[in-house]
C-alpha positions in Angstrom: 32.2 21.4 187.0 33.7 20.7 183.8 36.2 23.4 181.8 35.6 24.0 178.2 38.2 22.1 176.4 39.8 24.7 173.6 41.2 24.3 170.2 44.6 24.2 170.7 44.8 22.6 174.2 43.1 19.8 172.2 45.2 19.8 169.7 48.9 20.3 171.8 46.8 17.5 173.9 47.0 15.2 170.3 50.6 16.2 170.0 51.8 15.0 172.9 49.7 12.2 172.8 51.2 11.0 169.1 55.1 11.7 170.7 53.7 9.6 173.5 52.6 6.4 171.2 56.1 6.6 169.0 57.5 6.0 172.3 58.1 1.6 172.8 57.7 2.0 176.6 54.2 1.8 176.5 52.1 -1.5 177.1 49.5 -2.7 174.9 46.4 -1.6 176.7 48.2 1.9 177.3 48.8 2.6 173.7 44.9 1.8 173.1 44.1 4.0 176.0 46.2 7.1 174.4 44.8 5.7 171.3 40.8 6.0 172.1 41.7 9.8 173.7 43.1 11.2 170.9 40.8 10.0 168.7 38.2 11.9 171.2 40.4 14.8 171.1 40.5 14.7 167.0 36.4 14.1 166.9 35.9 17.4 169.3 38.9 19.4 167.2 37.0 18.3 163.8 33.7 19.6 165.7 35.4 22.7 166.7 36.4 23.5 162.9 33.5 22.2 161.7 31.8 24.8 164.5 34.0 28.0 163.4 33.8 26.6 159.6 30.2 27.8 159.9 30.3 31.2 162.2 32.3 31.9 159.3 30.6 31.2 156.4 27.3 33.2 157.7 29.3 36.0 158.4 31.1 36.5 154.4 27.4 35.3 154.0 26.0 38.6 156.2 28.1 41.0 155.0 27.7 40.0 151.1 24.3 40.9 151.6 25.0 43.8 153.7 26.9 45.1 150.5 24.2 44.3 147.9 21.8 45.8 149.5 24.0 49.5 149.5 
């Protein structure tokens, strides 16, 4: 069963990856793998933010329509 990833955990992992990449003790292959992992997490975070923005926009639009009809 796949664990659903959340934004906060993803950001924490991205911070960890950034710190690891800043160190000089990774091999090129390890660095590339970490970079790929970071890019995937970054994409997932962007998608989560986009989804949250859509939900907020819908909520605001619905609230404005409710006020207009009252």
